DRENPA-3360 file (N, C-alpha, C; in nm, 2 decimals, always signed):
BEGIN
1 = MSIYRGKK = -1.09/-1.47/-0.49/-1.10/-1.32/-0.50/-0.97/-1.25/-0.45 ~ -0.94/-1.15/-0.52/-0.82/-1.07/-0.49/-0.83/-1.01/-0.35 ~ -0.72/-1.02/-0.28/-0.71/-0.95/-0.14/-0.72/-0.80/-0.15 ~ -0.70/-0.75/-0.27/-0.70/-0.60/-0.29/-0.84/-0.54/-0.32 ~ -0.93/-0.63/-0.35/-1.06/-0.58/-0.39/-1.13/-0.51/-0.27 ~ -1.18/-0.39/-0.29/-1.24/-0.31/-0.19/-1.15/-0.25/-0.09 ~ -1.02/-0.26/-0.11/-0.93/-0.20/-0.01/-0.89/-0.06/-0.05 ~ -0.86/+0.02/+0.05/-0.81/+0.16/+0.02/-0.66/+0.15/+0.04;
9 = VLITGASS = -0.59/+0.19/-0.07/-0.44/+0.17/-0.07/-0.38/+0.31/-0.10 ~ -0.28/+0.35/-0.01/-0.21/+0.47/-0.03/-0.07/+0.44/-0.09 ~ -0.04/+0.50/-0.20/+0.08/+0.48/-0.27/+0.16/+0.62/-0.28 ~ +0.27/+0.63/-0.22/+0.35/+0.75/-0.23/+0.44/+0.74/-0.35 ~ +0.49/+0.85/-0.40/+0.57/+0.85/-0.52/+0.50/+0.79/-0.64 ~ +0.37/+0.82/-0.65/+0.29/+0.75/-0.75/+0.29/+0.82/-0.89 ~ +0.36/+0.93/-0.91/+0.35/+1.01/-1.03/+0.43/+0.95/-1.15 ~ +0.51/+0.85/-1.12/+0.59/+0.78/-1.23/+0.64/+0.65/-1.18;
17 = GIGFALAE = +0.70/+0.57/-1.28/+0.77/+0.45/-1.25/+0.69/+0.34/-1.17 ~ +0.75/+0.28/-1.07/+0.68/+0.17/-1.00/+0.56/+0.21/-0.93 ~ +0.56/+0.33/-0.87/+0.44/+0.38/-0.80/+0.32/+0.40/-0.89 ~ +0.35/+0.45/-1.01/+0.24/+0.47/-1.11/+0.19/+0.33/-1.15 ~ +0.28/+0.24/-1.18/+0.23/+0.10/-1.22/+0.16/+0.03/-1.11 ~ +0.20/+0.05/-0.99/+0.13/-0.02/-0.88/-0.01/+0.04/-0.86 ~ -0.03/+0.17/-0.88/-0.16/+0.23/-0.87/-0.25/+0.18/-0.98 ~ -0.20/+0.17/-1.10/-0.28/+0.12/-1.21/-0.33/-0.02/-1.19;
25 = ELAKRGSE = -0.23/-0.11/-1.15/-0.26/-0.25/-1.13/-0.35/-0.27/-1.01 ~ -0.34/-0.19/-0.90/-0.43/-0.21/-0.79/-0.57/-0.17/-0.83 ~ -0.58/-0.06/-0.91/-0.72/-0.02/-0.95/-0.78/-0.13/-1.03 ~ -0.70/-0.20/-1.12/-0.76/-0.31/-1.19/-0.80/-0.43/-1.10 ~ -0.74/-0.44/-0.99/-0.77/-0.55/-0.90/-0.88/-0.51/-0.80 ~ -0.93/-0.39/-0.82/-1.05/-0.35/-0.74/-1.02/-0.27/-0.62 ~ -0.90/-0.21/-0.61/-0.87/-0.12/-0.49/-0.91/+0.02/-0.52 ~ -0.94/+0.09/-0.42/-0.96/+0.24/-0.42/-0.82/+0.30/-0.39;
33 = VLISARSR = -0.76/+0.37/-0.48/-0.62/+0.41/-0.46/-0.61/+0.56/-0.42 ~ -0.53/+0.59/-0.32/-0.49/+0.72/-0.28/-0.35/+0.75/-0.33 ~ -0.33/+0.84/-0.42/-0.20/+0.86/-0.48/-0.14/+0.99/-0.44 ~ -0.01/+0.99/-0.41/+0.06/+1.11/-0.36/+0.19/+1.12/-0.43 ~ +0.23/+1.25/-0.45/+0.36/+1.29/-0.51/+0.36/+1.44/-0.51 ~ +0.47/+1.50/-0.56/+0.49/+1.64/-0.56/+0.41/+1.70/-0.68 ~ +0.40/+1.63/-0.79/+0.34/+1.68/-0.91/+0.19/+1.66/-0.93 ~ +0.11/+1.76/-0.91/-0.03/+1.74/-0.93/-0.07/+1.70/-1.07;
41 = DKLETLAQ = +0.00/+1.76/-1.17/-0.03/+1.73/-1.31/-0.01/+1.58/-1.34 ~ +0.09/+1.52/-1.29/+0.12/+1.38/-1.32/+0.02/+1.30/-1.24 ~ -0.02/+1.34/-1.12/-0.12/+1.26/-1.05/-0.25/+1.27/-1.12 ~ -0.29/+1.38/-1.17/-0.41/+1.40/-1.24/-0.42/+1.31/-1.37 ~ -0.30/+1.30/-1.44/-0.30/+1.20/-1.55/-0.32/+1.06/-1.51 ~ -0.26/+1.02/-1.40/-0.28/+0.89/-1.34/-0.42/+0.87/-1.30 ~ -0.48/+0.96/-1.23/-0.62/+0.95/-1.18/-0.71/+0.93/-1.30 ~ -0.69/+1.01/-1.41/-0.78/+1.00/-1.52/-0.77/+0.86/-1.58;
49 = KIENIGGD = -0.65/+0.80/-1.59/-0.63/+0.66/-1.64/-0.71/+0.56/-1.56 ~ -0.70/+0.58/-1.43/-0.77/+0.49/-1.34/-0.92/+0.51/-1.35 ~ -0.97/+0.63/-1.36/-1.11/+0.65/-1.38/-1.16/+0.59/-1.51 ~ -1.08/+0.60/-1.61/-1.12/+0.54/-1.74/-1.14/+0.39/-1.74 ~ -1.08/+0.32/-1.65/-1.10/+0.18/-1.64/-1.20/+0.15/-1.53 ~ -1.27/+0.25/-1.48/-1.37/+0.23/-1.38/-1.33/+0.23/-1.24 ~ -1.20/+0.28/-1.21/-1.15/+0.28/-1.07/-1.17/+0.41/-1.00 ~ -1.14/+0.41/-0.88/-1.14/+0.53/-0.80/-1.00/+0.57/-0.75;
57 = AHIFVEDL = -0.97/+0.70/-0.77/-0.84/+0.75/-0.73/-0.86/+0.89/-0.66 ~ -0.78/+0.91/-0.56/-0.78/+1.04/-0.48/-0.64/+1.09/-0.48 ~ -0.63/+1.22/-0.51/-0.50/+1.29/-0.52/-0.46/+1.36/-0.39 ~ -0.34/+1.34/-0.35/-0.29/+1.42/-0.23/-0.15/+1.46/-0.27 ~ -0.13/+1.59/-0.28/+0.00/+1.65/-0.32/+0.08/+1.68/-0.20 ~ +0.20/+1.62/-0.19/+0.29/+1.65/-0.08/+0.43/+1.62/-0.12 ~ +0.53/+1.70/-0.08/+0.67/+1.68/-0.10/+0.72/+1.61/+0.03 ~ +0.74/+1.48/+0.01/+0.77/+1.39/+0.13/+0.92/+1.40/+0.17;
65 = SLPNSGSE = +1.00/+1.48/+0.09/+1.14/+1.50/+0.13/+1.16/+1.61/+0.23 ~ +1.05/+1.67/+0.27/+1.05/+1.78/+0.37/+1.02/+1.73/+0.51 ~ +1.08/+1.80/+0.61/+1.05/+1.76/+0.75/+0.90/+1.77/+0.78 ~ +0.85/+1.67/+0.85/+0.71/+1.67/+0.90/+0.61/+1.64/+0.79 ~ +0.66/+1.61/+0.67/+0.56/+1.59/+0.55/+0.48/+1.46/+0.57 ~ +0.54/+1.36/+0.64/+0.46/+1.24/+0.66/+0.33/+1.27/+0.74 ~ +0.35/+1.34/+0.85/+0.23/+1.37/+0.93/+0.14/+1.47/+0.86 ~ +0.19/+1.56/+0.77/+0.10/+1.64/+0.70/+0.02/+1.57/+0.60;
73 = LFDQIRSA = +0.08/+1.47/+0.53/+0.01/+1.38/+0.44/-0.10/+1.30/+0.52 ~ -0.06/+1.25/+0.63/-0.15/+1.17/+0.71/-0.28/+1.26/+0.75 ~ -0.25/+1.38/+0.79/-0.36/+1.47/+0.83/-0.45/+1.51/+0.71 ~ -0.39/+1.53/+0.59/-0.47/+1.55/+0.47/-0.56/+1.44/+0.45 ~ -0.51/+1.32/+0.45/-0.59/+1.20/+0.42/-0.70/+1.18/+0.52 ~ -0.67/+1.20/+0.65/-0.77/+1.18/+0.76/-0.88/+1.29/+0.75 ~ -0.84/+1.41/+0.71/-0.93/+1.52/+0.70/-1.03/+1.50/+0.58 ~ -0.98/+1.42/+0.48/-1.07/+1.39/+0.37/-1.16/+1.27/+0.40;
81 = GHSIDILI = -1.14/+1.21/+0.52/-1.24/+1.11/+0.56/-1.19/+0.97/+0.52 ~ -1.07/+0.95/+0.49/-1.02/+0.82/+0.44/-0.94/+0.74/+0.55 ~ -0.96/+0.61/+0.56/-0.88/+0.53/+0.64/-0.80/+0.44/+0.54 ~ -0.69/+0.39/+0.58/-0.60/+0.31/+0.49/-0.59/+0.17/+0.53 ~ -0.61/+0.08/+0.43/-0.60/-0.06/+0.45/-0.45/-0.11/+0.42 ~ -0.40/-0.05/+0.32/-0.26/-0.09/+0.28/-0.18/+0.04/+0.25 ~ -0.06/+0.04/+0.31/+0.03/+0.16/+0.29/+0.14/+0.11/+0.20 ~ +0.17/+0.18/+0.09/+0.29/+0.15/+0.00/+0.38/+0.27/+0.00;
89 = NNAGYGRW = +0.49/+0.25/+0.08/+0.59/+0.36/+0.08/+0.69/+0.34/-0.04 ~ +0.65/+0.40/-0.15/+0.73/+0.39/-0.27/+0.82/+0.51/-0.30 ~ +0.79/+0.62/-0.25/+0.86/+0.74/-0.28/+1.01/+0.73/-0.23 ~ +1.10/+0.77/-0.32/+1.24/+0.77/-0.28/+1.32/+0.81/-0.40 ~ +1.45/+0.84/-0.38/+1.54/+0.87/-0.49/+1.68/+0.85/-0.44 ~ +1.78/+0.85/-0.54/+1.92/+0.82/-0.51/+2.00/+0.92/-0.59 ~ +2.13/+0.92/-0.56/+2.23/+1.00/-0.63/+2.35/+0.90/-0.66 ~ +2.41/+0.92/-0.78/+2.53/+0.85/-0.81/+2.64/+0.95/-0.81;
97 = GEFTSHER = +2.76/+0.90/-0.78/+2.88/+0.98/-0.78/+2.96/+0.96/-0.65 ~ +3.08/+1.02/-0.64/+3.15/+1.01/-0.52/+3.08/+1.08/-0.40 ~ +3.09/+1.03/-0.28/+3.02/+1.07/-0.17/+3.02/+1.23/-0.15 ~ +3.13/+1.29/-0.17/+3.14/+1.43/-0.15/+3.11/+1.52/-0.27 ~ +3.06/+1.45/-0.38/+3.03/+1.52/-0.50/+2.89/+1.58/-0.49 ~ +2.81/+1.54/-0.39/+2.68/+1.60/-0.37/+2.67/+1.68/-0.24 ~ +2.58/+1.77/-0.24/+2.56/+1.86/-0.13/+2.50/+1.79/-0.01 ~ +2.54/+1.84/+0.11/+2.48/+1.78/+0.23/+2.33/+1.79/+0.24;
105 = DDYLKMVQ = +2.28/+1.91/+0.19/+2.13/+1.93/+0.19/+2.06/+1.83/+0.10 ~ +2.12/+1.79/-0.01/+2.07/+1.69/-0.10/+2.06/+1.55/-0.02 ~ +2.16/+1.52/+0.05/+2.16/+1.39/+0.13/+2.05/+1.40/+0.24 ~ +2.04/+1.51/+0.30/+1.94/+1.53/+0.41/+1.80/+1.50/+0.35 ~ +1.77/+1.55/+0.23/+1.64/+1.53/+0.17/+1.62/+1.38/+0.13 ~ +1.73/+1.32/+0.09/+1.72/+1.18/+0.05/+1.69/+1.09/+0.18 ~ +1.77/+1.12/+0.28/+1.74/+1.05/+0.41/+1.60/+1.07/+0.46 ~ +1.56/+1.20/+0.45/+1.42/+1.23/+0.50/+1.32/+1.15/+0.42;
113 = LNITTLTD = +1.33/+1.15/+0.29/+1.24/+1.08/+0.20/+1.25/+0.92/+0.22 ~ +1.37/+0.87/+0.20/+1.39/+0.73/+0.20/+1.37/+0.66/+0.33 ~ +1.40/+0.73/+0.44/+1.40/+0.67/+0.57/+1.30/+0.74/+0.67 ~ +1.31/+0.87/+0.69/+1.24/+0.93/+0.80/+1.09/+0.94/+0.77 ~ +1.05/+0.98/+0.65/+0.91/+0.99/+0.61/+0.85/+0.85/+0.61 ~ +0.92/+0.76/+0.55/+0.87/+0.62/+0.54/+0.85/+0.56/+0.68 ~ +0.94/+0.59/+0.78/+0.92/+0.55/+0.92/+0.80/+0.62/+0.98 ~ +0.79/+0.75/+0.96/+0.68/+0.82/+1.01/+0.54/+0.77/+0.97;
121 = LCHLYIPD = +0.53/+0.74/+0.84/+0.40/+0.69/+0.79/+0.37/+0.56/+0.85 ~ +0.47/+0.47/+0.86/+0.44/+0.34/+0.93/+0.39/+0.36/+1.07 ~ +0.46/+0.45/+1.14/+0.43/+0.48/+1.28/+0.29/+0.54/+1.30 ~ +0.25/+0.62/+1.20/+0.12/+0.68/+1.20/+0.01/+0.59/+1.17 ~ +0.03/+0.50/+1.07/-0.08/+0.41/+1.03/-0.09/+0.28/+1.10 ~ +0.01/+0.23/+1.16/+0.00/+0.10/+1.23/-0.10/+0.10/+1.34 ~ -0.11/+0.20/+1.43/-0.21/+0.20/+1.53/-0.35/+0.19/+1.47 ~ -0.38/+0.26/+1.36/-0.51/+0.25/+1.30/-0.54/+0.11/+1.25;
129 = MITRGGGG = -0.43/+0.05/+1.19/-0.45/-0.09/+1.14/-0.48/-0.18/+1.25 ~ -0.41/-0.17/+1.37/-0.44/-0.25/+1.48/-0.58/-0.24/+1.53 ~ -0.63/-0.11/+1.54/-0.76/-0.09/+1.58/-0.87/-0.15/+1.49 ~ -0.84/-0.16/+1.36/-0.94/-0.22/+1.27/-0.91/-0.37/+1.25 ~ -0.82/-0.42/+1.32/-0.80/-0.57/+1.31/-0.70/-0.61/+1.21 ~ -0.63/-0.52/+1.14/-0.53/-0.57/+1.04/-0.51/-0.47/+0.93 ~ -0.41/-0.50/+0.85/-0.37/-0.41/+0.74/-0.25/-0.46/+0.68 ~ -0.19/-0.38/+0.59/-0.07/-0.42/+0.52/+0.02/-0.30/+0.49;
137 = IINVGSMA = +0.15/-0.33/+0.48/+0.25/-0.23/+0.45/+0.35/-0.29/+0.35 ~ +0.37/-0.22/+0.24/+0.48/-0.26/+0.15/+0.58/-0.14/+0.14 ~ +0.70/-0.17/+0.19/+0.81/-0.06/+0.18/+0.90/-0.09/+0.07 ~ +0.92/+0.00/-0.02/+1.00/-0.02/-0.14/+1.15/+0.01/-0.11 ~ +1.23/-0.10/-0.11/+1.37/-0.08/-0.09/+1.43/-0.09/-0.23 ~ +1.53/-0.18/-0.25/+1.61/-0.19/-0.37/+1.70/-0.31/-0.36 ~ +1.74/-0.36/-0.48/+1.84/-0.46/-0.48/+1.97/-0.41/-0.40 ~ +1.98/-0.27/-0.40/+2.09/-0.21/-0.33/+2.07/-0.22/-0.18;
145 = SLSPIPYA = +1.96/-0.27/-0.13/+1.94/-0.30/+0.01/+2.03/-0.41/+0.06 ~ +2.08/-0.49/-0.03/+2.14/-0.62/+0.00/+2.29/-0.60/+0.01 ~ +2.35/-0.49/-0.03/+2.49/-0.47/-0.03/+2.53/-0.33/-0.04 ~ +2.64/-0.29/+0.02/+2.69/-0.15/+0.01/+2.72/-0.12/-0.14 ~ +2.69/+0.00/-0.19/+2.71/+0.03/-0.33/+2.81/+0.16/-0.33 ~ +2.93/+0.14/-0.36/+3.02/+0.25/-0.38/+2.97/+0.34/-0.49 ~ +2.98/+0.47/-0.47/+2.93/+0.57/-0.56/+2.78/+0.58/-0.56 ~ +2.72/+0.51/-0.47/+2.58/+0.54/-0.43/+2.56/+0.51/-0.29;
153 = SVYSSSKA = +2.66/+0.56/-0.21/+2.67/+0.51/-0.07/+2.55/+0.55/+0.02 ~ +2.50/+0.67/+0.01/+2.39/+0.71/+0.10/+2.26/+0.64/+0.05 ~ +2.24/+0.63/-0.08/+2.12/+0.56/-0.13/+2.12/+0.42/-0.09 ~ +2.23/+0.34/-0.11/+2.22/+0.20/-0.07/+2.21/+0.18/+0.08 ~ +2.27/+0.27/+0.16/+2.26/+0.26/+0.30/+2.11/+0.29/+0.35 ~ +2.05/+0.39/+0.28/+1.91/+0.42/+0.31/+1.82/+0.30/+0.28 ~ +1.85/+0.23/+0.17/+1.76/+0.12/+0.13/+1.79/-0.01/+0.21 ~ +1.91/-0.02/+0.27/+1.94/-0.13/+0.36/+1.85/-0.11/+0.49;
161 = YVLMFSEA = +1.84/+0.02/+0.53/+1.75/+0.05/+0.64/+1.60/+0.00/+0.61 ~ +1.56/+0.03/+0.49/+1.42/-0.01/+0.45/+1.40/-0.16/+0.47 ~ +1.49/-0.24/+0.43/+1.48/-0.38/+0.44/+1.48/-0.43/+0.59 ~ +1.58/-0.38/+0.66/+1.59/-0.42/+0.80/+1.47/-0.38/+0.88 ~ +1.43/-0.25/+0.86/+1.31/-0.20/+0.94/+1.19/-0.28/+0.90 ~ +1.17/-0.31/+0.77/+1.05/-0.38/+0.73/+1.04/-0.52/+0.79 ~ +1.15/-0.59/+0.79/+1.16/-0.72/+0.85/+1.13/-0.72/+1.00 ~ +1.19/-0.62/+1.07/+1.17/-0.61/+1.21/+1.02/-0.58/+1.25;
169 = IRYEYRDQ = +0.96/-0.49/+1.18/+0.82/-0.46/+1.22/+0.72/-0.57/+1.17 ~ +0.76/-0.64/+1.07/+0.68/-0.75/+1.03/+0.67/-0.85/+1.14 ~ +0.78/-0.88/+1.21/+0.78/-0.97/+1.32/+0.70/-0.92/+1.44 ~ +0.72/-0.79/+1.47/+0.65/-0.73/+1.58/+0.50/-0.73/+1.57 ~ +0.45/-0.71/+1.45/+0.30/-0.70/+1.43/+0.24/-0.82/+1.36 ~ +0.31/-0.93/+1.35/+0.25/-1.04/+1.27/+0.13/-1.10/+1.34 ~ +0.13/-1.09/+1.47/+0.01/-1.15/+1.54/-0.10/-1.05/+1.56 ~ -0.09/-0.93/+1.50/-0.20/-0.84/+1.51/-0.26/-0.81/+1.37;
177 = GIKVMALL = -0.24/-0.90/+1.28/-0.31/-0.89/+1.15/-0.24/-0.80/+1.05 ~ -0.12/-0.76/+1.08/-0.05/-0.66/+0.99/+0.06/-0.74/+0.91 ~ +0.04/-0.74/+0.78/+0.14/-0.80/+0.69/+0.24/-0.69/+0.64 ~ +0.37/-0.72/+0.65/+0.47/-0.62/+0.61/+0.56/-0.69/+0.51 ~ +0.59/-0.63/+0.40/+0.68/-0.68/+0.30/+0.77/-0.57/+0.24 ~ +0.90/-0.61/+0.22/+0.99/-0.52/+0.15/+1.00/-0.56/+0.00 ~ +0.98/-0.46/-0.08/+1.00/-0.48/-0.23/+1.14/-0.44/-0.27 ~ +1.21/-0.53/-0.34/+1.35/-0.50/-0.37/+1.36/-0.51/-0.53;
185 = PGGTESEF = +1.33/-0.40/-0.60/+1.35/-0.40/-0.74/+1.50/-0.38/-0.78 ~ +1.54/-0.44/-0.89/+1.67/-0.42/-0.95/+1.66/-0.30/-1.05 ~ +1.74/-0.31/-1.16/+1.73/-0.22/-1.26/+1.59/-0.22/-1.32 ~ +1.53/-0.10/-1.33/+1.39/-0.09/-1.37/+1.38/+0.03/-1.47 ~ +1.30/+0.01/-1.57/+1.28/+0.12/-1.67/+1.19/+0.23/-1.59 ~ +1.25/+0.33/-1.55/+1.18/+0.44/-1.48/+1.27/+0.57/-1.49 ~ +1.23/+0.67/-1.41/+1.31/+0.79/-1.41/+1.42/+0.79/-1.30 ~ +1.45/+0.67/-1.24/+1.54/+0.67/-1.13/+1.68/+0.71/-1.18;
193 = AKVATEKS = +1.73/+0.65/-1.29/+1.87/+0.68/-1.33/+1.88/+0.83/-1.37 ~ +1.77/+0.88/-1.43/+1.77/+1.02/-1.47/+1.79/+1.11/-1.35 ~ +1.72/+1.08/-1.24/+1.73/+1.16/-1.12/+1.86/+1.14/-1.05 ~ +1.91/+1.01/-1.05/+2.04/+0.98/-0.99/+2.16/+1.05/-1.05 ~ +2.15/+1.08/-1.18/+2.26/+1.14/-1.25/+2.24/+1.29/-1.29 ~ +2.12/+1.35/-1.25/+2.08/+1.48/-1.30/+2.17/+1.59/-1.25 ~ +2.25/+1.57/-1.14/+2.33/+1.68/-1.09/+2.46/+1.69/-1.17 ~ +2.49/+1.60/-1.26/+2.61/+1.60/-1.34/+2.59/+1.56/-1.48;
201 = EKLTERYN = +2.62/+1.65/-1.57/+2.61/+1.62/-1.72/+2.70/+1.50/-1.75 ~ +2.82/+1.50/-1.69/+2.92/+1.40/-1.71/+2.86/+1.26/-1.68 ~ +2.80/+1.25/-1.56/+2.74/+1.12/-1.52/+2.63/+1.08/-1.61 ~ +2.54/+1.18/-1.65/+2.43/+1.15/-1.74/+2.49/+1.09/-1.87 ~ +2.59/+1.16/-1.92/+2.65/+1.11/-2.05/+2.71/+0.97/-2.04 ~ +2.78/+0.95/-1.93/+2.84/+0.81/-1.91/+2.73/+0.71/-1.90 ~ +2.62/+0.74/-1.82/+2.52/+0.64/-1.81/+2.45/+0.61/-1.94 ~ +2.42/+0.71/-2.02/+2.36/+0.70/-2.15/+2.44/+0.62/-2.25;
209 = KRSSAGEG = +2.57/+0.63/-2.24/+2.66/+0.56/-2.33/+2.67/+0.41/-2.29 ~ +2.65/+0.38/-2.16/+2.67/+0.24/-2.11/+2.54/+0.16/-2.10 ~ +2.42/+0.23/-2.13/+2.30/+0.16/-2.12/+2.22/+0.16/-2.25 ~ +2.17/+0.05/-2.29/+2.08/+0.05/-2.41/+1.94/+0.05/-2.35 ~ +1.84/+0.11/-2.42/+1.71/+0.13/-2.37/+1.65/+0.00/-2.33 ~ +1.62/-0.02/-2.20/+1.55/-0.14/-2.15/+1.64/-0.26/-2.13 ~ +1.77/-0.25/-2.18/+1.85/-0.37/-2.18/+1.87/-0.43/-2.03 ~ +1.84/-0.55/-2.01/+1.86/-0.61/-1.88/+1.77/-0.56/-1.77;
217 = MQTSHEVA = +1.67/-0.48/-1.80/+1.59/-0.41/-1.70/+1.44/-0.47/-1.71 ~ +1.38/-0.46/-1.60/+1.23/-0.49/-1.60/+1.16/-0.36/-1.62 ~ +1.04/-0.38/-1.67/+0.95/-0.26/-1.68/+0.89/-0.24/-1.54 ~ +0.84/-0.12/-1.51/+0.77/-0.09/-1.39/+0.65/-0.18/-1.37 ~ +0.58/-0.21/-1.48/+0.46/-0.29/-1.47/+0.50/-0.44/-1.43 ~ +0.61/-0.49/-1.48/+0.66/-0.62/-1.43/+0.69/-0.62/-1.28 ~ +0.75/-0.52/-1.24/+0.79/-0.51/-1.09/+0.66/-0.50/-1.01 ~ +0.56/-0.42/-1.06/+0.43/-0.41/-0.99/+0.36/-0.55/-0.97;
225 = LECLDAFE = +0.36/-0.62/-1.08/+0.30/-0.75/-1.08/+0.37/-0.85/-0.98 ~ +0.50/-0.85/-0.98/+0.57/-0.94/-0.89/+0.55/-0.89/-0.75 ~ +0.54/-0.76/-0.72/+0.52/-0.71/-0.59/+0.38/-0.75/-0.54 ~ +0.28/-0.73/-0.61/+0.14/-0.75/-0.56/+0.12/-0.90/-0.54 ~ +0.17/-0.98/-0.63/+0.16/-1.13/-0.62/+0.23/-1.18/-0.50 ~ +0.35/-1.13/-0.47/+0.43/-1.17/-0.36/+0.36/-1.13/-0.23 ~ +0.31/-1.01/-0.22/+0.24/-0.96/-0.10/+0.11/-1.04/-0.07 ~ +0.05/-1.08/-0.18/-0.07/-1.17/-0.16/-0.03/-1.30/-0.10;
233 = RNKQYILC = +0.09/-1.35/-0.13/+0.14/-1.47/-0.07/+0.21/-1.45/+0.07 ~ +0.20/-1.33/+0.12/+0.26/-1.29/+0.25/+0.41/-1.32/+0.25 ~ +0.48/-1.28/+0.15/+0.63/-1.29/+0.15/+0.69/-1.19/+0.24 ~ +0.80/-1.22/+0.29/+0.88/-1.13/+0.38/+0.94/-1.02/+0.30 ~ +1.00/-1.06/+0.18/+1.05/-0.96/+0.09/+1.05/-1.03/-0.05 ~ +1.06/-0.95/-0.15/+1.07/-1.00/-0.29/+1.18/-0.92/-0.36 ~ +1.28/-1.00/-0.41/+1.38/-0.94/-0.50/+1.33/-0.97/-0.64 ~ +1.30/-0.86/-0.71/+1.24/-0.88/-0.84/+1.33/-0.92/-0.95;
241 = GAKNRFLY = +1.29/-1.00/-1.04/+1.36/-1.04/-1.16/+1.44/-1.16/-1.14 ~ +1.43/-1.26/-1.22/+1.50/-1.39/-1.21/+1.65/-1.37/-1.22 ~ +1.69/-1.28/-1.31/+1.84/-1.25/-1.32/+1.89/-1.19/-1.19 ~ +1.82/-1.10/-1.13/+1.87/-1.04/-1.01/+1.87/-1.14/-0.89 ~ +1.78/-1.23/-0.89/+1.78/-1.34/-0.79/+1.90/-1.43/-0.81 ~ +1.93/-1.46/-0.94/+2.05/-1.54/-0.96/+2.18/-1.47/-0.92 ~ +2.19/-1.34/-0.95/+2.31/-1.27/-0.91/+2.33/-1.27/-0.76 ~ +2.21/-1.25/-0.69/+2.22/-1.25/-0.54/+2.26/-1.38/-0.49;
249 = MFAKFMSR = +2.21/-1.49/-0.54/+2.25/-1.62/-0.49/+2.40/-1.65/-0.53 ~ +2.44/-1.60/-0.64/+2.58/-1.62/-0.68/+2.67/-1.54/-0.59 ~ +2.63/-1.42/-0.55/+2.71/-1.34/-0.46/+2.73/-1.40/-0.32 ~ +2.64/-1.49/-0.28/+2.64/-1.55/-0.15/+2.77/-1.64/-0.14 ~ +2.82/-1.68/-0.25/+2.94/-1.77/-0.25/+3.07/-1.69/-0.25 ~ +3.06/-1.56/-0.24/+3.18/-1.47/-0.25/+3.19/-1.40/-0.11 ~ +3.31/-1.36/-0.08/+3.34/-1.28/+0.04/+3.28/-1.14/+0.02 ~ +3.25/-1.07/+0.13/+3.20/-0.94/+0.13/+3.30/-0.84/+0.06;
257 = QRVLEMIG = +3.43/-0.86/+0.08/+3.53/-0.78/+0.02/+3.52/-0.80/-0.14 ~ +3.50/-0.92/-0.18/+3.50/-0.95/-0.33/+3.37/-0.89/-0.39 ~ +3.26/-0.90/-0.32/+3.14/-0.84/-0.36/+3.15/-0.69/-0.37 ~ +3.21/-0.63/-0.27/+3.24/-0.48/-0.27/+3.32/-0.44/-0.39 ~ +3.43/-0.52/-0.41/+3.52/-0.48/-0.53/+3.44/-0.49/-0.66 ~ +3.36/-0.60/-0.67/+3.29/-0.62/-0.80/+3.19/-0.51/-0.82 ~ +3.11/-0.48/-0.72/+3.00/-0.38/-0.73/+3.07/-0.24/-0.75 ~ +3.18/-0.21/-0.67/+3.24/-0.09/-0.68/+3.30/-0.07/-0.82;
265 = GMFKKVAG = +3.36/-0.17/-0.88/+3.41/-0.16/-1.02/+3.30/-0.13/-1.12 ~ +3.19/-0.19/-1.10/+3.07/-0.17/-1.19/+3.03/-0.02/-1.19 ~ +3.01/+0.03/-1.06/+2.96/+0.16/-1.05/+3.06/+0.27/-1.08 ~ +3.19/+0.24/-1.06/+3.29/+0.33/-1.09/+3.29/+0.37/-1.24 ~ +3.26/+0.27/-1.32/+3.26/+0.29/-1.47/+3.15/+0.40/-1.51 ~ +3.05/+0.41/-1.43/+2.94/+0.51/-1.46/+2.96/+0.63/-1.37 ~ +2.99/+0.61/-1.24/+2.98/+0.73/-1.15/+3.11/+0.77/-1.09 ~ +3.22/+0.69/-1.11/+3.34/+0.72/-1.04/+3.42/+0.83/-1.11;
% end
């Protein structure tokens, strides 16, 4: 029997991409899903899809890039009478380009969403999970969690935090029935690149010229399947995609300086 059957699962950033795919797949596996994002329309589309396959979905609209939004989402869900068995912190975004090419306020929102709100939600839900004898957390990082990324410096640093934080609290709460895993997707067919380049027509044009649709990328559904199967096996983290795992193993034989030069050269072609 699936470990997800009969569980209530909260997925942030569920309106598109990996979050959307995770919500669909969890519903298929028998979970009752609580879906959150900024866009009510997109959440309603997802909820309808889930209901069409006989699942249950509950919508909670919240902009998690704003201060105190994590506690506001927590209060919304508690007021609606829901407890959470599994928390999936999926919401996040990045920016490509030289560090000073983006506004400080944009970076503050990114750090709030990628780090602060994620941390807040873990801090809010872990005591409830302990009281009920267990639970689970999946924090969505990135392949960028594993190395500094020039021209995506704040994004990669925020995702490095996600990996380190997830591994640390996994150890702290392992004897209290709480499983914690970091999900590290690589290139994925989603709206991430569109958001990462949307502040610059030049960057968008460069990216579009250098990428073929879906080339070398996993679908969001493929990432969702790898994620849920790995969490069921109680993995510490999962780097998605065989190609990405090979590249990571290959990079281990290189110096950090060489890795930095290689990654920096790749990203400079798009964002430099």
